[in-house]
N, C-alpha and C positions, 0 to 999 in steps of 0.2 A: 171655753171651759173644757177641761179634759174629762173623758168619760171612761177611763180605764178602771180596772178593779182597784179598790183602795188597798195599799200595801203599807203596813206599819211594822217596824222592826223586822223586815224581811219576810213578813207573813201576809198572805192575801186574806182580806176580810171576806171569807166565803167558806162554806162547807158544801159537800155533795155526797150523795150516797151511791156506792157502786163504782161504775166505770168512770175513769178519769176523763174530765172534759177536754176539749180541744186545746185550751190554753195551759193545761197541766198545772193550774194553780188551785190553792184552797186546801182545806182539811178534808181528807177522805174518811168517811164513816162506813162501817160494814153493815149497818142496819139503820132503818129510819129512826131519828131521834125524837125525844119529846120536845115541846116548845122551849123549855129551859135549856136542854142540851143543844138545840139548834142555835139559840141565841149566842151561847158561849162559843160554840164551834165556829160560828160565822164572825166572831169578834164584834158582835153587835150589842154587847152588855154594857151600854153606856146610855146616858140620857141627854136630852137637849134642854138647854136653859134659854129662857127669854129674858134678857138683861137690858136695863135702860142704857140709852146712848147719851154720851156727853161730848161736848166740844170745848176746846180750850180757847178762851178769848179774854183779853185784857187781864192776863195773869190769874184767871179764875176758870173753874169748870162749870159749865152750864148744861143742865139736862135738857135734851130735846123733848118737847112735848109729844106724847103719843108715838114715839119711835123707839123700837127695840131691836137688838141684835140677837140672832139665833147662834148659839155656840154649844160645843160639847162640854158638859160639866167636868168630865175627867181631864179635859185640857185647859181648864181655867188656870190662868197664871203662866201657862207655857207660851213662850215667845212665838211658837208656831201654831198656836190655837187657831183653827180656821173659823172664819165668820161665814156661816152658811147663807144668811140672808138678812134683810132689814124688813121688819113688819110693823103693823099697827097694833093698837091695844087689844083688838078682838081676836087676834090670831092665837090659837092654842096648839102647841106642838103635839103631834101624835107620837108617843114614845115607841121605840122599837118593840119592846115587850108587849105593849097594847096592840100593836099591829098584828103580832103573832096570834093574839087571842081571837082574831077574826076567824082563823081556821081551826082553833081548838075544838069547837063543837063537833065538826065532822071528822076530825082526827080521833078524838076520844070515842066516837061511835064506830070507829073502824072503817069509815067510808073514804078516808084519804090518809096519806102519809106525807110527812115533810121530806122533800127530795133535795132541795138546794136553797140557799139563802146567802145574801151577801150585800156588799155596799160598793158603790161606784163613786168615782171622783175623790173627793176628800171626806166622803161619808154623807153627802147631801142627798143621794138617792139610795134607798135600801129596797130589796126585793125578797119575796118569799115565794117559792114554787111548791105546790102540793100536788101529788099524784092521786087521781081518783080511781076507784075501782072500775072494772068493766071496760076493756079496750074496745075500739071500733074496728071492724073489718070492712074496708071499703069494697074490695074485690077479693077473691080467694088469695089468702096469703099476704095481703097488703094491710098491715096492722097499724093503727094509730093508737098511741097511748094518750090518755086524757089527763091534762094538767090544768090547774088554775094558777095564774100568776098574780100576786098582789104586789103593787109597788107604791111606795110612799116617798115623798121628798121632804127634806128639812130646810129647803131654801125658799119656800113660799111661792114657787113657780108652778106648782101642780098640786092637785088634790090626790087623796088616796084613790087608787084605781085597781080594778080586778079585770083580768083578761082571760079568755080561753086560749091555752097554748098547747094544742095537740101536737105530738111529735110523731112523724112518720118513721117507724122503726128502721126500715130498710136503708134509709139514707140519713137518718138523724136530722131531718128537716123540722124546724119549728114553724108550724102554720099559725102564726100569731093572729088572733081574731078578736077584734073589739066586741064586747057584748052589745047586743042591740040597744037602741035608744030607749026602748020601752022598759028595759029592766037593767040598764047600766048601773053598775055599782061605782059611785063616784062621791066622795065625802069631803066637804070643805073643812078647813081647819078653823073652826070658830067655836064659840061657847057651847053650841048645841052638838058638838061633834060626838060625845059619848052616846047620846040618844040616837044620833044618826047611825053610829056604828052598830048599836044594838038592833036597830030596825033593819039595817043592811044585811045582817046575818040571816034574816028570813028570806032574802032574795037568793040565797044559795040553793034553795029548793028549786028555783027556776033554771038553774044551770043544767040540770038533767034534760029539761025541754030544749034548752039552747043546743046541747050536744046532739040530741035526737034530730033536731032540724039541720044541724051542720052535717051530720052523717048522711042525711038524705040528699043534701046538696052535693056532697062529694060523690056519692053513688050515682047520681044523675049525671055528673060530669063524666064519669067513666063510660056512660052509654054513648057519648057523643064522639064520633070519629072526626078527625081533622085531616084534610089533605094539606099539602104544603102551602098552598096560597092562603088557606083559612088560618093555618098556624101562623103564617107571616102577619096576617091581619090582627090576630090576637096579640102578638108581641108588639105590634105597632101601637095598639091601644094601651097596653100595659106601660110601654115606654114611649110616650107620645113625642112627636116632633119638638125640637127645642124651640124656645121662644126667641133665642138669639140665632141668627143665621150664619154665624162664623163657623169656619171648618172645625175648630176644636170642639164645639158644642155638638155638631153633627157626628163627629167621630165618636164622642162619648156615647151618644144615644145608639148608634149603629153597633158599637162594641157590646153594649149591654143586650141588645136584641140578639146579636150573634151568639153570645155566651148562653143566654136563656134558651135559644133554639138548639144549641149543642146539647144541653141537658134535657131538653124535650126528647131528643133522639137517643142520647147516650147516658142519661142520668141513671143513678142507681134505682132499680125497681121499675124503671120505665121500659125495660126491654121485655117484661113479662107479657104474654099474649093478651091477658085481660086489660092491660094498661096501655100497651104500645099504640101510639098514634091517636090517643084520645085527648079530650079536653082536660081530663085529670092529669095526664102526663104533661101537657103543656103548662098547666098551673104549677105542678111540681118541678118543672124545669125552671120556672121563675124563682120558686122558693129555694131550690138547691143553689142556683146562681147567687142569690142574695146571702144565703147562710154560709156558703162555702167557697165562693169565688169573688164576690163583689168587693172591691177596695173601698175604703172609706175616704172622706175628705182629708183625713189625717195620715194617710199612708206615708211611710211604710209601717207605722204603728198599727197594723191591721188587726192582729189577733187580740191585742189588749183593749181595742175599742169596739170590736164586732158585737159583743153582747149588748151594748147600749143600742147599737143601730138596729139589730134584728128584733129587739123587744120594744124599743121605745122611739127610735129615731127614723132615719130615712128608709132603712130596710123594711121596717114594719109598715110604713106608708105604701111602699111598693107592693108588698105582699097583700095588704088589704085591698088595694086597687085591683090586683090580679084576681083575687077571690070574687070581688064584686062583679067584675066583667065576666068571669067564667060562670058565675051563678046566673047572671042575666042571659048568657048564651044557652046554658043548659035548660033554663026554664022555657026557652023559646023553641026547643026541640023535643019532640016526643021520643021516648026510648023505642028502639026498634029491636 
């Protein structure tokens, strides 16, 4: 399945505030929008229908019991109307407008602003990213902007999820971090979804604690100096030996380790005295490689598919593994 930005009538289903993103697509806004403006600007002002499924047999239509198709209401009757997924009776679509309501309380309180939103593929995955107040300074001059990313799917393959997505300003790396299991915000599409959504809003208060803990981990990483051999060991754990022993598999792993090592030494921001040669620099070497260099399985369609990878796909998995390993290393070393 394709994961590029949804394009309709030559327009990408996405908005962004301020600086143009790397793919140059979407509607640019000069100020943070309201939720209604965000939905319109991202071309997400449509609803999902759950309609019965029928099969033609013996010159008659027969309704399939407890099987329904998910489609866009505004595309009903269109020959190109996409079918997002097939679901059972208990599945309840979460409409795009209702997903935005998740962030409305903190946006209306001035604690966050809508920064970008859009749709991937044929519209089966939508996302909303909100920027929180109060940036993080890991070391002097190395600033992380704090974001929350909400994603929802209309294909019944995933629940609604919220992730921490701090962005390292100096190199525009997205340090995608899954919320901890104890306070993970994950909502299934079922009859109790509205109540679950209401209860989940209370978990947003825990995000501040999540970010405080994350900032402490990042700062502890900046205390840990790595020699070349130790840096090699870190990259070998982040990009483990391939399961297959063929030359192509080994070449791919070695190429990834080499590029991540290059960004460890030469990456943006990693040349600063407080960062150079540290575990923090090694972790950011991995994230810069994933966000700005790593090709996807669908290359050369690199830029059109990168967003899915770094937030939801293989790139996010690599970055989460890199953070887990770095955090374990940092916790085992006392700052000097």
